[in-house]
C-alpha positions as CSV (number, residue, x, y, z in Angstrom):
1,M,7.7,102.8,206.4
2,E,8.8,102.0,202.9
3,P,12.3,100.6,202.3
4,R,14.6,103.0,200.6
5,S,15.5,102.3,197.0
6,A,19.0,102.3,195.7
7,E,18.4,105.9,194.4
8,T,17.3,107.3,197.7
9,A,19.5,105.3,200.1
10,A,22.0,107.3,202.1
11,P,25.6,107.0,200.8
12,P,27.6,104.3,202.6
13,R,29.8,105.6,205.4
14,P,33.3,104.4,205.7
15,P,34.0,101.9,208.6
16,A,35.6,103.6,211.6
17,R,39.1,102.3,210.7
18,E,38.9,104.2,207.4
19,H,38.5,107.6,209.0
20,I,42.3,107.7,209.5
21,I,44.6,107.1,206.5
22,V,48.3,107.3,205.8
23,R,49.3,108.2,202.2
24,P,52.8,108.8,201.1
25,G,53.2,112.4,199.9
26,H,50.0,113.6,201.7
27,C,50.4,115.4,205.1
28,G,54.1,114.4,205.1
29,G,53.1,110.7,205.1
30,K,51.6,111.1,208.6
31,P,48.3,109.7,209.7
32,H,45.4,112.1,209.0
33,I,41.7,112.3,208.7
34,A,40.5,111.0,205.4
35,G,39.5,113.8,203.0
36,H,41.2,116.5,205.2
37,R,44.7,117.7,205.8
38,I,44.2,117.5,209.5
39,K,46.7,115.2,211.1
40,V,46.0,112.9,214.0
41,Q,48.7,114.9,215.9
42,H,46.7,118.1,215.4
43,V,43.6,116.5,217.0
44,A,45.8,115.1,219.8
45,V,47.3,118.5,220.6
46,W,43.9,120.2,220.6
47,H,42.4,117.6,222.9
48,E,45.4,116.8,225.2
49,R,47.2,120.1,225.5
50,L,44.5,122.7,224.8
51,G,41.8,120.8,226.6
52,Q,39.3,120.9,223.8
53,S,36.5,118.3,223.9
54,P,35.7,116.4,220.7
55,D,32.5,118.6,220.4
56,E,34.6,121.8,220.6
57,I,37.0,120.4,217.9
58,V,34.1,119.7,215.6
59,A,32.7,123.2,216.2
60,E,36.0,124.8,215.2
61,H,36.4,122.6,212.2
62,P,33.0,122.1,210.7
63,G,34.2,119.8,207.9
64,L,35.0,117.2,210.6
65,T,32.5,114.8,212.2
66,L,32.5,113.6,215.7
67,A,33.4,110.2,214.4
68,D,36.4,111.7,212.7
69,V,37.6,113.2,215.9
70,H,37.0,110.1,218.0
71,A,38.8,108.0,215.3
72,A,41.8,110.4,215.4
73,L,41.9,110.2,219.2
74,T,41.6,106.4,219.1
75,Y,44.5,106.3,216.6
76,Y,46.5,108.6,218.9
77,Y,46.0,106.4,221.9
78,D,46.9,103.3,219.9
79,Y,50.2,104.9,218.6
80,R,50.8,107.5,221.4
81,E,54.6,107.2,221.5
82,E,55.0,107.6,217.7
83,I,52.6,110.5,217.5
84,D,54.2,112.2,220.6
85,A,57.6,111.9,218.9
86,D,56.2,113.6,215.8
87,I,54.8,116.4,217.9
88,R,58.2,116.9,219.7
89,A,60.0,116.8,216.4
90,D,57.7,119.5,215.0
91,E,58.1,121.7,218.1
92,E,61.9,121.4,217.9
93,F,61.8,122.3,214.2
94,A,59.7,125.4,214.9
95,G,62.0,126.4,217.8
96,T,65.0,126.1,215.5
97,L,63.3,128.3,212.9
98,R,62.3,130.9,215.6
99,A,65.9,131.0,216.8
100,K,67.2,131.6,213.3
101,S,64.7,134.3,212.4
102,P,65.4,138.0,213.2
103,P,62.9,139.6,215.7
104,S,59.8,140.9,214.1
105,L,59.3,144.6,213.6
106,L,56.8,144.6,216.4
107,R,59.2,142.9,218.8
108,R,61.9,145.3,217.9
109,R,59.7,148.3,218.6
110,L,58.5,146.8,221.9
111,A,62.1,146.2,223.0
C-alpha cells in the first residue's frame, strides 16, 4: 500500500478533548459539541432521562458522530453537578413560562 500524500490524506480529526467547547455568547456560554448548537446537557437528558443509547442519539442527529456523543457524556459525568444544575434551572424557567402563559386554544376546547 502506498503512503498517502498530503493532498490525499484524510483531514486531521480533533483530539477527544476538543469535541466539547465553551464559547462565551454561543449556546448561552454552556458546554456544547464543537460545530453544533447541541449542548452537553441535551445529550445528557437524551441518554439519562429518555434512555437513548449513543447510537440512537447519532441516528436522530446525523450531524453528530459517535465520538461527539461519547465526549458529551464524558464531559457530563466529569461535571455532573454543574450540568444537572443547568438542567434544573432550564426546567424551572420553562415551568415559570408555562404558568404565566394562557391555556392554548386546544386546551380550552378540551376543558
